[in-house]
N, C-alpha and C positions, 0 to 999 in steps of 0.2 A: 514357115506359117506367117501369113500376111496379117498384119494387125492395123486397122485403121483408127487413128487418134483424132479427136475434135477439139475445137476451141484452143483452150490455153495449154492443153497437153501437146499440140503440135509444136508449140515453141520450145517444149523441153526436149521432145524426141528428135527434133530437126525436120519434120514435114509431116505429110498427112498420113503415108503408109510406112510401116517399119516391117521388114522381113526378118523374122526371129529364127534361127534354127533349133527346133524343138523336136523332140522325140514323138513317134507316133503314140497315140492315146493319152496325150497330155491333158490334165484336168484344168479347170477354170482356176484353182488355187496354185498349181504349178505354173501357169501361164502368168499369173499375178507375181509369183516369186521371182520368175525370170525378168519380168518388165522392172520389178523394183531393183534387182540386182544390176541391171543394165543401165537403168536411169534412176539413181538414188534421189533426185529431187523430186522424184513423183512421189516418194514414200509419204511425206508430210501432206501431200495433196490427196492421197488415196486412202491412207491407213492412219488409225487413231494411235495414241500412246501404247495401246496393247498389242498394235500389229492387226488389228481386225478392220477390215474395209468399211469405209463410211457407208452409210446407206444412200447417200446422195450421188455415189459414184456408180455409173451404170456399164456393165459390160454386157453387150448383147451379141449373142451366138445365132447366127442365121435371123436376126432381127427380133429375138426374144431374150429379155432380161434374165440373165442366168437365176436372179433371185425368184424366179417364177417357174423355173424348171425343177423337175423332180429331184434331181441330184444336187441341185444348187452348186456349191463350191466344188464338189466331186464330179460334176458334169464333164464327160470326156468330150474333147474338142476333135473333130476329124480333120485332116489336113485340108480337105475342101470347104471346110465350114467359113463363112464369113464372121469376123470378129471386129466389132466396134466399140470402142472405149469412149465415153462421155464424162466431162467432169460436170460438176453442178452447174446448171443455168439457171437464169432468171429472165424474166422479161416483163413488159407491161402492155 
């Protein structure tokens, strides 16, 4: 599965797009677990001390933030879905 990372996350994963070998019917939660396992430096960037994802981290599935999808973290990601992960950003 191809995952697109943005801003400071690209420096941690080594590029814009990472191809992770994941099983079919992987959920957002399982994807997040795999990302943290492969890139442990992202843990502090994405998860609080209780292992819960910070609300300012955005995982978009086909352009929609998973937090706004019916199943949220249990949303199943299809192999051809587009996945984008954004760190917190600020601007002026």
